[in-house]
VOVO-185818 format. One line per 5 residues: number of its first residue (from 0); their letters; for each residue x, y, z of C-alpha. Coordinates in Angstrom, 1 decimal. Layout:
BEGIN
NUM) a) X Y Z | ...
//
This chain:
BEGIN
0) xxxxx) 44.7 -12.0 -18.5 | 46.8 -15.1 -19.5 | 50.6 -15.1 -19.9 | 50.3 -15.9 -23.6 | 48.3 -12.7 -24.2
5) xxxxx) 51.0 -10.7 -22.4 | 53.8 -12.2 -24.5 | 52.2 -11.7 -27.9 | 50.1 -8.7 -28.9 | 49.2 -10.5 -32.1
10) xxxxx) 46.7 -12.5 -30.2 | 44.5 -9.4 -30.2 | 44.4 -9.3 -34.0 | 44.4 -12.9 -34.9 | 47.2 -15.5 -35.2
15) xxxxx) 47.6 -15.1 -39.0 | 48.8 -11.5 -38.6 | 52.3 -11.0 -40.1 | 55.0 -8.6 -39.2 | 54.5 -6.7 -42.4
20) xxxxx) 50.7 -6.6 -42.3 | 50.8 -5.5 -38.6 | 53.6 -2.9 -39.0 | 53.6 -1.9 -42.6 | 57.1 -1.5 -44.1
25) xxxxx) 59.1 -1.7 -40.9 | 62.1 -4.0 -40.6 | 62.0 -7.2 -38.5 | 64.3 -5.6 -36.0 | 62.2 -2.5 -35.7
30) xxxxx) 59.1 -4.6 -35.4 | 60.8 -6.7 -32.7 | 61.6 -3.5 -30.7 | 58.0 -2.4 -31.1 | 56.7 -5.7 -29.8
35) xxxxx) 59.0 -5.7 -26.8 | 58.0 -2.1 -26.1 | 54.4 -2.9 -26.3 | 54.7 -6.1 -24.1 | 56.8 -4.2 -21.6
40) xxxxx) 54.2 -1.4 -21.4 | 51.4 -3.9 -21.0 | 53.2 -5.8 -18.2 | 53.9 -2.5 -16.4 | 50.2 -1.7 -16.6
45) xxxxx) 49.2 -5.1 -15.2 | 51.7 -4.7 -12.3 | 50.3 -1.2 -11.6 | 46.8 -2.6 -11.6 | 47.7 -5.5 -9.3
50) xxxxx) 49.2 -3.1 -6.7 | 46.1 -0.9 -6.7 | 44.2 -0.9 -3.4 | 40.5 -0.1 -3.4 | 39.7 3.5 -2.3
55) xxxxx) 36.8 2.2 -0.1 | 37.4 -0.4 2.6 | 35.8 -1.4 5.9 | 38.0 1.0 7.7 | 36.9 4.1 5.8
60) xxxxx) 33.2 3.7 5.1 | 30.4 5.0 7.2 | 30.7 3.1 10.6 | 26.9 3.4 11.1 | 26.3 1.2 8.0
65) xxxxx) 28.6 -1.5 9.4 | 26.6 -1.8 12.7 | 23.1 -1.7 11.2 | 21.2 -5.0 10.7 | 17.9 -5.9 9.2
70) xxxxx) 16.9 -9.3 10.4 | 13.9 -9.7 8.1 | 16.4 -10.0 5.2 | 19.3 -11.4 7.1 | 21.5 -14.5 6.9
75) xxxxx) 18.6 -17.0 7.1 | 16.9 -15.3 4.1 | 20.2 -15.4 2.2 | 20.5 -19.1 2.9 | 16.9 -19.6 1.8
80) xxxxx) 17.7 -18.0 -1.5 | 20.7 -20.3 -1.9 | 18.5 -23.3 -1.2 | 16.0 -22.2 -3.9 | 18.8 -22.1 -6.4
85) xxxxx) 19.9 -25.5 -5.4 | 16.4 -26.9 -5.9 | 16.2 -25.3 -9.3 | 19.4 -27.2 -10.2 | 17.9 -30.5 -9.1
90) xxxxx) 19.3 -30.8 -5.7 | 17.6 -33.4 -3.5 | 16.0 -32.0 -0.4 | 13.5 -33.3 2.2 | 11.1 -30.6 0.6
95) xxxxx) 10.2 -29.3 -2.8 | 10.0 -25.5 -2.1 | 11.1 -22.8 0.3 | 8.3 -21.1 2.1 | 9.4 -17.6 3.0
100) xxxxx) 7.4 -16.9 6.1 | 10.0 -14.4 7.1 | 8.4 -11.3 5.5 | 4.9 -9.8 5.1 | 4.9 -10.1 1.3
105) xxxxx) 1.3 -10.8 0.7 | 1.3 -11.4 -3.1 | 4.4 -13.5 -2.9 | 2.5 -15.8 -0.6 | -0.4 -16.2 -3.1
110) xxxxx) -2.7 -13.4 -2.2 | -4.5 -12.1 -5.3 | -4.4 -8.4 -6.1 | -7.6 -6.4 -5.6 | -9.2 -6.0 -9.0
115) xxxxx) -10.2 -2.4 -8.7 | -6.7 -1.3 -7.6 | -5.1 -3.0 -10.6 | -7.7 -1.6 -13.0 | -7.0 2.0 -12.0
120) xxxxx) -3.2 1.4 -12.1 | -3.6 -0.1 -15.7 | -5.6 2.9 -16.8 | -3.2 5.5 -15.4 | -0.2 3.6 -16.8
125) xxxxx) -1.7 3.3 -20.3 | -4.4 6.0 -20.8 | -5.5 4.6 -24.2 | -7.4 1.9 -22.1 | -9.8 4.7 -21.0
130) xxxxx) -11.5 3.9 -24.4 | -11.8 0.2 -23.5 | -15.4 -0.8 -22.6 | -14.1 -3.7 -20.4 | -13.1 -1.2 -17.7
135) xxxxx) -15.8 0.0 -15.3 | -16.6 3.7 -15.3 | -15.7 4.3 -11.7 | -12.2 3.0 -12.3 | -12.0 5.3 -15.3
140) xxxxx) -13.2 8.3 -13.2 | -10.4 7.6 -10.6 | -7.8 7.4 -13.4 | -8.9 10.6 -15.1 | -8.7 12.4 -11.8
145) xxxxx) -5.2 11.2 -11.1 | -4.0 12.0 -14.6 | -5.4 15.5 -14.3 | -3.3 15.9 -11.2 | -0.1 15.0 -13.0
150) xxxxx) 2.0 17.4 -15.0 | 1.5 16.8 -18.7 | -1.3 14.4 -17.8 | 1.2 11.6 -17.4 | 2.2 9.3 -14.5
155) xxxxx) 5.7 9.5 -15.9 | 6.2 13.1 -14.7 | 7.6 14.3 -11.4 | 5.1 15.2 -8.8 | 5.4 17.7 -5.9
160) xxxxx) 7.8 16.3 -3.3 | 5.1 15.6 -0.7 | 3.0 13.9 -3.4 | 0.2 14.6 -5.9 | -2.1 17.2 -4.4
165) xxxxx) -5.4 15.4 -5.2 | -4.1 12.2 -3.5 | -3.0 14.1 -0.4 | -6.5 15.5 -0.3 | -8.1 12.1 -0.6
170) xxxxx) -5.8 10.8 2.2 | -7.0 13.7 4.4 | -10.7 12.8 3.6 | -9.9 9.1 4.5 | -8.5 10.1 7.9
175) xxxxx) -11.5 12.4 8.5 | -13.9 9.6 7.8 | -11.9 7.2 9.9 | -11.6 9.4 13.0 | -14.4 11.9 12.7
180) xxxxx) -11.8 14.7 13.1 | -10.7 17.3 10.6 | -7.5 16.6 8.7 | -5.5 19.2 6.8 | -4.3 17.8 3.6
185) xxxxx) -1.2 19.9 3.8 | -0.1 17.8 6.8 | 0.0 14.7 4.5 | 3.3 13.6 3.0 | 3.4 10.7 0.6
190) xxxxx) 6.5 8.5 0.4 | 7.9 5.3 -0.9 | 6.1 3.1 1.5 | 5.7 3.7 5.3 | 9.4 2.9 5.8
195) xxxxx) 10.4 5.9 3.7 | 8.0 8.2 5.6 | 9.2 6.9 9.0 | 12.9 7.5 8.1 | 12.1 11.0 6.9
200) xxxxx) 10.6 12.0 10.2 | 13.4 10.2 12.2 | 16.0 12.4 10.4 | 14.5 15.5 12.0 | 15.6 14.2 15.4
205) xxxxx) 19.3 13.7 14.5 | 20.6 16.4 16.8 | 22.7 16.1 20.0 | 21.1 17.8 23.0 | 23.5 19.1 25.7
210) xxxxx) 26.3 17.1 24.0 | 24.2 13.9 24.4 | 23.2 11.5 21.7 | 19.5 11.7 20.7 | 17.5 8.6 21.6
215) xxxxx) 14.2 7.0 20.3 | 12.1 4.6 22.4 | 11.1 1.5 20.4 | 9.1 -1.6 21.5 | 11.0 -4.8 22.2
220) xxxxx) 10.2 -6.9 20.2 | 10.3 -4.4 17.4 | 10.2 -4.2 13.6 | 13.9 -4.1 12.6 | 13.4 -1.0 10.4
225) xxxxx) 13.7 0.9 13.6 | 16.8 -0.6 15.0 | 18.5 -0.5 11.6 | 17.5 3.2 11.0 | 18.6 4.3 14.4
230) xxxxx) 22.0 2.6 13.8 | 22.3 4.2 10.4 | 21.5 7.7 11.8 | 23.8 7.1 14.9 | 20.9 7.6 17.3
235) xxxxx) 20.4 5.7 20.6 | 18.0 2.8 20.7 | 15.9 3.0 23.8 | 14.1 -0.3 24.1 | 11.0 -0.9 26.2
240) xxxxx) 9.7 -4.4 26.7 | 6.2 -5.4 25.8 | 4.5 -7.7 28.3 | 4.1 -11.2 26.8 | 2.0 -12.3 29.7
245) xxxxx) -0.5 -9.6 29.0 | -1.0 -10.3 25.2 | 2.1 -8.1 24.5 | 0.6 -5.2 26.3 | 2.4 -2.1 27.4
250) xxxxx) 2.8 -0.9 31.0 | 3.7 2.6 32.2 | 6.1 1.1 34.7 | 8.2 -0.4 31.9 | 8.2 2.9 30.0
255) xxxxx) 9.4 4.7 33.2 | 12.1 2.1 33.7 | 13.3 2.4 30.1 | 13.4 6.2 29.9 | 15.0 6.5 33.3
260) xxxxx) 17.9 4.3 32.3 | 18.2 5.9 28.9 | 18.7 9.4 30.3 | 22.1 8.2 31.6 | 23.5 8.0 28.1
265) xxxxx) 21.2 9.9 25.7 | 18.3 12.3 25.5 | 15.1 10.4 24.5 | 13.2 12.5 21.9 | 10.5 10.3 20.5
270) xxxxx) 8.6 7.1 21.2 | 7.6 4.6 18.5 | 4.4 2.7 18.9 | 3.5 -0.1 16.5 | -0.3 -0.8 16.6
275) xxxxx) -1.4 -3.4 15.6 | 1.9 -4.9 16.6 | 4.7 -6.2 14.4 | 6.0 -8.8 15.2 | 3.7 -9.5 18.1
280) xxxxx) 0.2 -9.2 16.5 | -1.4 -7.4 19.5 | -4.0 -4.5 19.3 | -3.7 -1.8 21.9 | -6.7 -0.8 23.9
285) xxxxx) -7.9 2.8 24.0 | -6.9 2.9 27.7 | -3.4 1.7 26.9 | -3.1 4.4 24.2 | -4.2 7.1 26.7
290) xxxxx) -1.5 6.0 29.2 | 1.2 6.1 26.5 | 0.1 9.6 25.4 | 0.3 10.9 29.0 | 3.7 9.4 29.5
295) xxxxx) 4.9 10.9 26.2 | 3.6 14.3 27.3 | 5.4 14.1 30.7 | 8.7 13.1 29.0 | 8.3 15.6 26.1
300) xxxxx) 8.4 12.9 23.5 | 7.2 13.1 19.9 | 4.9 10.2 19.2 | 5.6 8.1 16.1 | 2.5 5.9 15.5
305) xxxxx) 3.2 3.1 13.1 | -0.4 2.2 12.1 | 0.2 0.3 8.8 | -1.9 -2.7 9.9 | -5.0 -0.7 10.9
310) xxxxx) -7.2 -2.8 8.5 | -5.9 -6.1 10.0 | -8.0 -6.7 13.1 | -9.1 -10.3 13.7 | -10.1 -10.4 17.4
315) xxxxx) -13.8 -9.6 17.8 | -13.0 -8.0 21.1 | -10.3 -5.7 19.7 | -10.7 -2.4 17.8 | -8.2 -0.1 16.1
320) xxxxx) -7.9 3.3 17.7 | -5.7 5.9 16.0 | -3.4 7.8 18.2 | -4.6 11.0 16.6 | -8.2 10.4 17.5
325) xxxxx) -7.4 9.4 21.1 | -5.0 12.3 21.6 | -7.6 14.7 20.2 | -10.4 13.4 22.4 | -8.2 13.7 25.5
330) xxxxx) -8.3 17.5 25.1 | -5.6 19.9 26.3 | -2.8 19.7 26.7 | -2.5 16.3 25.0 | -4.2 17.5 21.8
335) xxxxx) -1.3 19.9 21.2 | 1.3 17.2 21.1 | 3.5 16.5 18.1 | 2.5 13.3 16.4 | 3.4 11.6 13.2
340) xxxxx) 1.3 8.6 12.1 | 2.0 6.2 9.2 | 0.0 4.1 6.8 | 1.0 1.9 3.9 | -0.3 0.3 0.8
345) xxxxx) 1.8 -2.8 1.5 | -0.3 -4.4 4.2 | -4.0 -4.5 5.1 | -6.2 -6.2 2.5 | -4.3 -4.8 -0.5
350) xxxxx) -0.8 -6.2 0.1 | 0.8 -4.1 -2.7 | 4.3 -4.2 -1.1 | 6.4 -3.7 -4.3 | 4.6 -0.6 -5.4
355) xxxxx) 6.0 1.3 -2.4 | 3.2 3.7 -1.4 | 2.7 5.1 2.1 | 1.9 8.3 3.9 | 2.7 10.3 7.0
360) xxxxx) 0.4 12.7 8.7 | 2.3 15.2 10.8 | 0.2 16.9 13.5 | 1.1 20.0 15.5 | 4.5 20.3 13.9
365) xxxxx) 5.8 23.8 14.4 | 5.7 25.8 11.1 | 9.4 26.4 10.7 | 10.2 22.8 11.6 | 7.6 21.6 9.1
370) xxxxx) 9.3 23.8 6.4 | 12.6 22.1 7.1 | 10.9 18.7 7.0 | 9.4 19.5 3.6 | 12.7 20.9 2.4
375) xxxxx) 14.5 17.7 3.3 | 12.0 15.7 1.3 | 12.6 17.7 -1.9 | 16.1 16.2 -2.1 | 14.5 12.9 -3.2
380) xxxxx) 12.3 14.7 -5.8 | 9.2 12.6 -5.2 | 8.0 9.1 -4.5 | 7.0 6.6 -7.2 | 3.8 7.8 -9.0
385) xxxxx) 2.3 4.3 -9.3 | 2.8 3.9 -5.5 | 1.0 7.2 -5.0 | -1.8 6.1 -7.4 | -2.2 2.8 -5.5
390) xxxxx) -2.5 4.6 -2.2 | -5.2 6.8 -3.7 | -7.3 3.8 -4.6 | -7.0 2.5 -1.1 | -8.1 5.7 0.6
395) xxxxx) -10.7 6.4 -2.1 | -12.2 3.0 -2.9 | -15.5 2.4 -4.8 | -18.5 3.8 -3.1 | -21.9 2.2 -2.7
400) xxxxx) -23.8 2.5 -5.9 | -20.7 2.5 -8.1 | -20.2 -0.3 -10.6 | -17.2 -1.8 -8.8 | -18.5 -1.5 -5.2
405) xxxxx) -19.8 -5.1 -4.7 | -16.8 -6.8 -6.2 | -14.4 -4.6 -4.2 | -16.2 -5.3 -0.9 | -16.3 -9.0 -1.7
410) xxxxx) -12.6 -9.3 -2.4 | -11.6 -7.2 0.6 | -13.8 -9.2 2.9 | -12.5 -12.5 1.6 | -8.9 -11.5 2.2
415) xxxxx) -9.5 -10.3 5.7 | -11.7 -13.3 6.7 | -9.1 -15.7 5.3 | -6.4 -13.9 7.3 | -8.5 -14.1 10.4
420) xxxxx) -8.9 -17.9 9.9 | -5.1 -18.3 9.3 | -4.3 -16.2 12.4 | -6.2 -18.7 14.5 | -4.7 -21.7 12.8
425) xxxxx) -1.2 -20.5 13.5 | -1.7 -19.7 17.2 | -3.6 -22.9 17.8 | -1.0 -25.0 16.2 | 1.9 -23.5 18.1
430) xxxxx) 0.0 -23.8 21.4 | -0.4 -27.5 20.7 | 3.3 -28.1 20.3 | 5.5 -29.2 23.2 | 7.3 -26.3 24.9
435) xxxxx) 5.5 -23.6 22.8 | 3.3 -20.8 23.9 | 1.7 -18.3 21.5 | -0.5 -15.3 22.2 | -3.6 -14.9 20.0
440) xxxxx) -2.9 -13.0 16.8 | -5.3 -10.1 17.4 | -4.1 -8.1 14.3 | -1.4 -7.5 11.8 | 0.1 -10.5 9.9
445) xxxxx) 2.5 -12.3 12.2 | 2.8 -14.6 15.2 | 5.7 -14.4 17.6 | 5.6 -17.6 19.6 | 7.9 -18.4 22.5
450) xxxxx) 9.5 -21.9 22.7 | 11.8 -23.8 25.1 | 15.0 -25.3 23.9 | 16.8 -28.3 25.4 | 20.1 -27.6 27.0
455) xxxxx) 21.9 -29.7 24.4 | 20.5 -27.5 21.6 | 21.7 -24.4 23.4 | 25.2 -25.9 23.7 | 25.2 -26.9 20.0
460) xxxxx) 24.2 -23.4 19.1 | 27.0 -21.8 21.1 | 29.5 -24.2 19.6 | 28.5 -22.9 16.2 | 28.6 -19.3 17.4
465) xxxxx) 24.9 -18.8 16.8 | 22.1 -17.5 18.9 | 20.0 -20.5 20.1 | 16.9 -19.3 18.3 | 18.9 -18.7 15.1
470) xxxxx) 20.3 -22.2 15.4 | 16.8 -23.6 15.7 | 15.6 -21.5 12.7 | 18.5 -22.7 10.5 | 17.8 -26.3 11.3
475) xxxxx) 14.1 -25.7 10.5 | 15.1 -24.2 7.1 | 17.5 -26.9 6.2 | 15.0 -29.7 7.2 | 11.7 -28.3 6.0
480) xxxxx) 12.3 -25.3 3.7 | 10.4 -23.0 6.1 | 12.1 -19.7 6.6 | 11.2 -17.7 9.7 | 13.1 -14.9 11.6
485) xxxxx) 14.7 -15.6 15.0 | 13.4 -13.5 17.9 | 16.9 -12.2 18.5 | 16.5 -10.2 15.3 | 13.6 -8.3 16.9
490) xxxxx) 14.7 -8.2 20.5 | 13.3 -10.3 23.3 | 13.5 -10.8 27.1 | 16.9 -12.3 28.0 | 16.7 -16.1 28.4
495) xxxxx) 13.6 -16.4 26.1 | 13.5 -17.7 22.6 | 11.0 -16.7 19.9 | 10.7 -16.4 16.1 | 8.4 -14.4 13.9
500) xxxxx) 6.4 -16.1 11.2 | 3.8 -14.6 8.9 | 0.3 -15.9 8.6 | 0.3 -15.2 4.9 | 0.7 -18.6 3.2
505) xxxxx) -2.6 -19.5 1.6 | -4.7 -21.9 3.7 | -3.8 -25.2 2.2 | -0.1 -24.4 2.0 | -0.3 -23.0 5.6
510) xxxxx) -1.8 -26.3 6.8 | 1.1 -28.2 5.2 | 3.6 -25.7 6.6 | 2.3 -26.1 10.1 | 2.2 -29.8 9.9
515) xxxxx) 5.8 -30.0 8.7 | 6.8 -27.5 11.4 | 5.2 -29.7 14.1 | 7.0 -32.8 12.8 | 10.3 -31.0 12.7
520) xxxxx) 9.9 -29.7 16.2 | 9.2 -33.2 17.6 | 12.3 -34.5 15.8 | 14.3 -31.6 17.1 | 13.4 -32.3 20.7
525) xxxx) 14.2 -36.0 20.2 | 17.6 -35.1 18.6 | 18.7 -32.8 21.4 | 16.9 -34.1 24.5
//
């Protein structure tokens, strides 16, 4: 507030206000006293306001929130957003757009929605379209089934906390068809994306054991959801390294090393497996999965199987094996182990990230524990109904003989074949660059190449107080507009440098991106060699 406003209350009523019109029949002296009283009161209020200290500060908020980090949306992404704003205002850069290769956001990178998914979503959102002859009958049939499962026949109503019953049943049927093993629909819980489902299961493990902090084993490199969630929940992160020399495979020796060291400061309670891998793009063999299950049984660990990329397999010699199927086929005692597996509408061929649909299947969870799990979920009422509807279409797609079948299969195949082509393009390009090595992208949506940095670049990074791979990524962003995530945000072997990039930019844009990347790298080496 300006000083002139503090000195004269008439400013609030217009400069033409007179003493008489403002105060009626009062004398000038009386009015003067009133003005001084009002100004004094207002000044006292301002002084009181200026001395107020916020009730929340960095010393009294949840300390776990302060330590959690989420590299996928970290400082580089913030800077990328600033650069976009600068470009919009006409700033001159060596590039015309920012390419956000930092996150697996399919549609943002140009992937077109699957027609059948959007048709069903349109119908359930606006049921009057059920009378529109432009919509195929199988889409209408799906929509009617979903609306019948909603209270009041509306997607705007609350659902049961674990999700709409008919969708949970369709998810169970999908899993049965995938694995050839029975699936109880009451073991299915639908959430706001796989991330929501994962965090709900992790919360069950927040309990000290023998006065020790609970720990969760996670792969290194890992998807930062896990490190961020463990920090938020004040749980110990127990990292085990994937073997880059073996296509990011997993060795029992490394698991043994990791759990042995962790027992000194925490009680490991669960092991997270990401298959296909994020950020590493590997697909685990059945033999590797069996080894992990045996290790988890020996160490009494709950298995958390992050299987959101199960549709994204590009290597002809690789195949997706669900942990549930392998565990069941191994027989007793392994088929009695506790397992939670996760799937999402965000990835695969559908890429519906923003709709936030995902599921967890909990297997062999003790009845009273499951009751507590379901009770905890009720606090959030239910996940978004459109996300649930999207998930339903994914697990219950058009069947052969239905009107939408051919178009659906064509669109799905085109997306996955294009991703397969781009996966090869990315790995081949990085392997052609000096100082780079990149494992084949067998699945998922990312490459995680390793690169060597000149000593001068490492020194320059340290002088700026940055991790060397972050320094490289910032220079890449400022020079080319390409935004990637430094490997230090995912974890990596000490002394190595990586970054994660998606393979999601459409083919032509990806060619340009990789060409610009290659030119940048050559210039970077020249600058710092």
